[in-house]
C-alpha positions in Angstrom: 15.5 25.5 -23.5 17.8 23.5 -20.7 14.6 21.5 -19.7 14.8 20.4 -23.3 18.5 19.9 -23.3 18.2 17.5 -20.3 15.3 15.6 -21.9 17.1 15.2 -25.1 20.4 14.3 -23.5 18.8 11.8 -20.3 19.1 7.5 -20.1 17.1 5.7 -22.1 15.7 4.3 -18.5 15.1 8.1 -18.1 13.5 8.4 -21.6 11.2 5.2 -20.6 9.8 6.2 -18.2 8.9 10.1 -19.0 7.2 8.0 -22.2 5.4 6.4 -19.4 4.2 9.7 -17.8 2.9 10.7 -21.2 0.7 7.2 -21.8 -0.7 8.0 -18.7 -1.4 11.7 -19.4 -3.2 10.5 -22.9 -5.4 8.4 -21.2 -6.1 10.1 -18.6 -6.7 12.8 -21.0 -8.8 11.0 -23.0 -11.1 9.8 -20.4 -11.7 13.7 -19.9 -12.6 14.7 -23.4 -15.0 11.5 -23.6 -17.0 13.1 -20.8 -17.3 15.6 -22.3 -18.4 13.8 -25.4 -21.1 12.2 -23.9 -21.8 15.2 -22.0 -22.6 16.9 -25.5 -24.4 13.2 -26.5 -26.9 14.1 -23.7 -27.7 17.7 -23.7 -30.4 17.8 -20.9 -29.2 18.9 -17.4 -28.5 15.8 -15.8 -26.2 14.4 -12.9 -24.7 11.5 -14.6 -22.1 13.9 -16.7 -20.9 15.4 -13.6 -21.2 11.9 -12.3 -18.5 10.6 -14.8 -16.6 13.7 -14.5 -16.2 12.7 -11.0 -14.7 9.2 -11.3 -12.1 10.5 -14.2 -10.4 12.1 -11.1 -9.1 8.7 -9.9 -7.4 8.1 -12.8 -6.0 11.7 -12.8 -4.6 11.0 -9.6 -3.1 8.0 -10.4 -1.8 10.0 -13.1 -0.3 12.9 -11.3 1.5 10.3 -8.2 3.2 8.2 -10.9 4.6 11.9 -12.8 5.7 12.7 -8.7 7.6 9.6 -8.6 9.2 9.7 -12.2 10.6 13.6 -11.1 11.9 12.4 -7.9 14.3 9.6 -9.7 15.3 11.9 -12.5 19.2 12.0 -12.6 19.1 14.9 -14.3 17.4 17.5 -12.1 19.7 15.8 -9.2 21.6 18.9 -7.2 25.2 18.6 -7.8 28.2 20.3 -6.1 29.5 23.1 -8.2 25.6 23.5 -10.1 24.5 26.6 -8.0 27.9 28.3 -9.0 26.6 28.2 -12.7 23.1 29.3 -11.5 21.6 26.0 -11.0 20.6 25.9 -7.7 17.7 24.2 -5.6 14.8 26.6 -6.7 15.9 26.4 -11.0 16.7 22.7 -10.6 13.1 22.6 -9.3 11.8 24.6 -12.2 13.3 22.4 -14.5 11.8 19.3 -12.6 8.5 21.4 -13.1 9.1 22.4 -16.4 10.2 18.4 -17.6 6.6 16.9 -15.9 4.8 19.7 -17.8 6.6 18.7 -21.4 6.0 14.7 -20.8 2.3 15.6 -20.1 1.0 18.0 -22.1 2.8 15.3 -24.7 0.6 13.5 -23.9 -2.6 15.3 -23.8 -1.3 16.4 -27.2 -2.0 12.6 -28.4 -5.3 12.3 -26.6 -6.6 15.3 -28.3 -5.6 13.7 -31.9 -7.1 10.1 -31.2 -10.4 12.1 -30.1 -10.7 13.7 -33.3 -10.2 11.5 -34.6 -12.8 8.5 -33.8 -15.0 11.7 -34.1 -14.0 11.5 -38.2 -12.7 15.1 -37.7 -9.2 13.7 -39.2 -9.5 11.6 -41.8 -6.9 9.0 -43.7 -6.3 6.6 -41.0 -7.7 3.8 -40.1 -10.9 3.8 -37.8 -12.2 7.3 -38.6 -15.3 8.2 -36.9 -15.3 4.6 -35.2 -17.0 7.0 -32.1 -19.3 9.4 -34.4 -21.9 8.9 -32.0 -20.6 8.1 -28.7 -18.4 11.4 -29.0 -21.2 13.8 -30.3 -19.6 14.0 -34.0 -22.9 16.3 -35.2 -21.9 18.3 -32.5 -19.4 21.2 -32.9 -16.6 20.2 -30.7 -15.9 23.7 -27.8 -12.6 24.0 -28.1 -12.4 25.9 -24.5 -13.7 23.8 -22.7 -11.6 20.8 -24.6 -8.2 22.9 -23.9 -9.5 23.1 -19.9 -10.0 19.3 -19.7 -6.6 18.7 -21.2 -5.0 20.9 -19.2 -6.1 19.5 -15.6 -3.2 17.1 -16.1 -0.6 18.6 -17.3 -1.0 21.7 -14.3 -1.7 19.6 -11.4 1.7 17.1 -12.2 3.9 20.5 -12.5 2.3 21.9 -9.1 2.6 18.6 -7.0 6.5 18.5 -8.8 6.9 22.1 -8.0 5.7 21.7 -4.1 7.2 18.3 -3.3 10.8 19.6 -5.0 10.8 22.8 -3.6 14.1 23.9 -1.8 13.5 24.2 2.4 15.5 25.8 4.9 18.8 22.9 5.6 18.2 24.3 9.7 14.6 23.7 10.1 15.1 20.3 7.7 17.6 19.2 10.4 15.9 19.9 13.0 12.3 17.8 11.6 14.2 15.2 10.6 13.8 12.7 13.1 16.2 10.2 14.5 18.7 8.3 12.5 19.5 4.8 12.7 23.3 4.6 12.6 25.2 2.3 14.5 25.2 1.5 18.4 25.3 4.2 20.3 24.3 7.2 17.7 20.8 6.5 17.9 19.7 9.8 19.3 21.9 11.5 16.9 20.1 14.0 13.9 23.0 14.2 11.8 23.3 12.9 8.4 23.4 9.5 9.8 25.5 6.5 8.2 24.2 4.1 6.0 24.4 0.3 6.7 28.0 -1.2 6.4 29.1 2.1 6.2 31.0 1.8 9.7 33.6 -0.8 8.3 34.0 0.6 5.0 38.0 0.9 4.0 39.7 3.8 5.4 36.3 5.3 6.6 38.0 5.6 9.8 42.3 6.6 8.9 41.4 9.8 9.4 42.6 12.7 11.4 42.1 12.6 15.1 41.2 14.9 17.6 44.2 16.2 19.5 45.5 14.7 22.6 43.6 11.6 21.9 45.1 8.1 21.5 44.9 7.7 18.3 46.8 11.5 17.9 49.2 10.9 19.8 50.8 7.5 18.4 53.0 8.8 16.0 53.1 5.3 13.9 49.5 5.9 13.3 48.8 7.0 9.3 46.7 10.5 8.7 45.8 9.2 5.5 45.5 6.1 3.5 49.2 5.4 2.2 50.8 8.3 3.9 52.5 7.6 7.0 53.2 10.5 9.8 56.9 11.3 10.8 57.2 12.0 14.8 57.5 15.8 15.4 56.8 16.6 12.1 54.0 19.8 11.8 50.5 17.8 11.7 52.0 15.5 14.8 50.3 17.0 18.1 52.6 17.8 21.1 51.7 15.0 24.0 51.2 17.7 26.8 48.3 19.1 24.2 44.8 18.8 26.6 41.9 16.8 25.7 38.9 18.2 24.2 36.2 19.1 26.9 32.7 17.1 26.6 31.1 19.6 25.7 33.0 20.5 22.6 33.3 16.8 21.7 29.6 16.6 21.7 29.4 20.0 19.4 31.7 18.4 17.0 29.8 15.4 16.8 26.8 16.8 16.1 28.4 19.0 13.2 26.8 17.8 9.5 29.4 16.2 7.0 29.3 18.5 3.8 31.9 16.2 2.1 29.7 13.2 3.3 27.7 11.5 0.7 23.8 12.3 1.0 22.0 9.2 3.6 19.2 7.0 3.0 15.7 8.3 3.5 15.1 9.1 7.1 13.0 6.2 8.7 9.0 7.2 8.3 7.2 8.6 11.3 6.0 6.4 14.4 3.0 7.6 14.5 2.0 6.8 10.2 1.3 3.7 11.3 -1.5 4.3 14.6 -2.3 7.0 12.3 -3.1 4.6 9.1 -4.5 1.8 11.1 -7.4 4.6 12.6 -8.3 5.6 9.6 -8.4 2.4 7.8 -10.9 1.0 11.0 -12.7 3.7 10.5 -13.0 3.1 6.8 -13.9 -0.2 7.6 -16.8 1.3 10.2 -18.5 3.4 7.6 -19.0 0.2 5.3 -20.6 -2.0 8.1 -22.5 1.4 8.9 -23.8 1.9 5.5 -24.9 -1.7 5.3 -26.5 -1.9 8.3 -28.9 1.2 7.6 -32.5 1.4 7.0 -33.3 3.7 4.5 -29.6 4.0 2.1 -29.5 6.7 -0.3 -28.2 4.4 -3.7 -24.9 5.9 -5.6 -24.3 4.4 -8.8 -21.1 2.4 -9.1 -18.8 1.9 -12.1 -17.6 -1.1 -14.1 -20.6 -3.2 -13.5 -20.4 -2.9 -9.7 -24.3 -3.7 -7.9 -25.7 0.4 -6.6 -25.1 0.5 -3.0 -25.3 2.9 -0.4 -23.5 6.4 -0.9 -21.7 5.4 2.2 -19.6 3.0 0.5 -17.3 5.2 -1.3 -16.5 7.0 1.7 -15.2 3.9 3.3 -13.6 2.5 0.2 -12.1 6.1 0.0 -10.6 6.1 4.2 -9.7 2.7 3.5 -7.9 3.6 0.6 -5.9 6.6 2.8 -5.5 4.3 5.5 -3.9 1.8 3.7 -1.0 4.4 2.0 -0.5 5.4 5.3 -0.2 2.6 7.4 2.4 1.8 4.3 6.0 3.1 5.9 5.4 2.0 9.1 3.9 -1.9 8.2 7.2 -1.5 5.8 9.6 -0.8 9.4 7.8 -3.4 11.3 8.4 -6.2 8.6 12.2 -4.7 8.8 12.2 -4.8 12.8 10.7 -8.2 12.5 13.1 -10.3 10.2 15.9 -8.7 13.0 14.2 -10.1 15.5 15.2 -13.5 17.3 18.8 -13.9 17.3 18.8 -12.9 13.3 21.6 -14.0 11.4 23.9 -11.9 9.1 21.3 -12.3 6.0 18.0 -11.7 7.9 20.2 -8.8 9.7 21.1 -7.4 6.2 17.6 -7.7 4.6 16.3 -6.4 8.1 18.0 -3.0 7.9 17.8 -2.5 4.4 14.2 -2.6 4.9 14.0 -0.2 7.7 16.3 2.4 5.5 13.7 2.2 2.9 10.7 2.5 4.7 9.8 5.9 3.8 10.6 5.5 0.3 8.9 2.0 -0.5 6.2 2.0 1.9 3.7 4.6 0.5 3.8 3.4 -2.7 3.2 -0.1 -1.5 0.3 1.2 0.7 -1.3 2.3 -2.2 -0.6 -0.4 -4.5 -2.4 -2.5 -1.7 -5.2 -0.4 -2.0 -5.9 -0.7 -5.7 -5.5 -4.3 -5.3 -8.3 -4.9 -3.4 -10.5 -2.4 -5.0 -9.6 -4.7 -8.5 -10.8 -7.9 -6.2 -13.8 -6.2 -5.1 -14.7 -4.6 -8.2 -13.7 -9.0 -10.2 -15.8 -10.4 -7.0 -19.1 -8.3 -7.8 -18.7 -8.0 -11.0 -22.2 -8.8 -13.2 -21.6 -10.5 -16.5 -24.9 -9.2 -17.5 -24.5 -5.7 -17.1 -23.2 -3.9 -19.7 -21.7 -0.5 -17.8 -18.6 -2.6 -17.8 -17.0 -0.7 -21.3 -13.9 0.0 -22.7 -13.5 3.6 -20.7 -14.0 1.8 -17.6 -11.4 -1.2 -18.4 -8.8 2.5 -19.9 -9.6 3.9 -16.4 -9.2 0.9 -14.8 -5.3 0.2 -16.6 -4.2 3.8 -15.8 -4.8 3.6 -12.4 -3.6 0.1 -11.9 -0.5 0.8 -14.5 0.4 3.9 -12.9 0.3 2.7 -9.2 2.6 -0.6 -10.4 4.8 1.8 -12.5 5.4 4.0 -9.2 5.9 1.4 -6.8 8.8 -0.1 -9.6 10.5 3.5 -9.9 10.5 3.5 -5.9 12.4 0.2 -6.2 14.7 1.8 -8.7 15.0 4.9 -6.6 15.7 2.9 -3.4 18.2 0.7 -5.2 19.7 3.8 -6.3 20.2 4.9 -2.7 22.2 2.4 -1.8 24.3 1.6 -4.3 27.3 2.8 -2.7 26.2 0.9 0.0 26.4 -2.4 -1.8 30.0 -1.4 -3.5 31.6 -1.2 0.1 30.0 -4.8 0.8 31.2 -6.0 -2.0 34.8 -4.9 -1.1 34.6 -6.7 2.2 34.1 -9.8 0.8 30.3 -10.2 0.6 29.6 -13.2 -1.8 26.9 -11.6 -4.5 24.6 -14.6 -3.3 24.0 -13.0 0.0 23.1 -9.9 -1.2 20.4 -11.3 -4.0 19.7 -13.1 -0.9 18.6 -10.7 1.3 16.9 -9.0 -1.6 14.8 -12.0 -1.9 14.1 -12.3 1.5 12.8 -8.6 1.6 10.3 -8.9 -1.1 9.1 -12.1 0.8 8.3 -10.6 3.5 6.1 -7.6 2.8 4.3 -10.0 0.1 3.3 -12.5 3.3 2.6 -9.2 5.0 0.7 -7.4 2.0 -1.5 -10.4 0.7 -3.2 -10.9 3.7 -3.7 -7.7 4.8 -4.9 -7.2 0.8 -7.4 -9.8 0.7 -8.7 -8.9 4.2 -9.7 -5.6 3.4 -11.1 -6.4 -0.2 -12.9 -9.3 1.7 -14.4 -6.7 4.3 -14.9 -3.5 1.6 -17.2 -6.1 -0.4 -19.8 -6.3 2.1 -22.1 -3.7 2.1 -22.2 -4.7 -1.4 -22.6 -8.7 -1.5 -26.6 -8.1 0.8 
């Protein structure tokens, strides 16, 4: 009931994202049901039906990935102070997110079943009744358990992925596992919440009570709060002879987390992600080259009118896609560091630090989009117009994969914009021109395009070599 109320009262932009998840779920469910119809049309034992079902895992994975990105950016299920007191702790909010995702995907699966029955001719009274009667085996009874099993794949997988990703974690274990933050100068080695870029100079951020014995605390003319000067000799005025805290105590106080501070931006990516991603990418390209040189390669049918190639090509393409996804955060972090190199100005410094802080959030979707774009480029280069295998179902699958990956990247960009909203407001209060912030955003976009577009073209050219000879 709570999930239904949150779904109904959500922001229109959130509702649009949920409808997109339902649309992707409907397309994937229709592909699965079409595979079942094709198997009913050809009941003889054959590996073609199993192969078609295996190719449906690609749009299924893209749909689950998009549903997970939408669930992470849902503001209705985000933890807030005071919710645990009324029974909405992290576990309950995780269950609400999983239930909301299940509702969206179930809506899409229901639409897919209605469309499938309509094209079979089982539902009449609407246009295109029985338009695909021969292909969807209208003369055969539809096995309901098999259809429901296929339709439940998207809701079950999406809900489990959301529940696993948003599961509550131990705060002490997460604090020890947090990588080093990118704070101000001299605070690099700390593992606290860190300071966001531009937060150090925020107005009033340093006008707080200081430890006894410090230079700020010994001066009676300095205010303890904004607009509240402290009178000499008051109860809050520390005596001049009070000893200063020891270095160990001060260091311990510095490492204590600030529970009143807003949540920090995403932590920097693991520094080993780029080497691992590069290694997996190189392994995929090496497997493709080896498959091209093998004497008697085993033929493997590829979808979409692509020529039949060695079976190892599919393994090489998979490793290449995984390598690009792994290397995405590291490449984004590297791009931010390159923007700040060679004596940067305020614009390049702002754009570079922004990319470094957003590397963990937008790097992985960028790598996935790069992998999908390289696959689309390969399909366009190797497409044979005389081959009729590039039909409507292949087009639907390609549209689902491309649309889900691009929508995931846009959702991650929206999430990054929401995360840096306070930093942007602080910069505006400090007098930063709006034109400078827009120029920094344009510079970040241009730097990412300059890095990922050539990489996509190079990987696509290398991936198409085993099928061109």
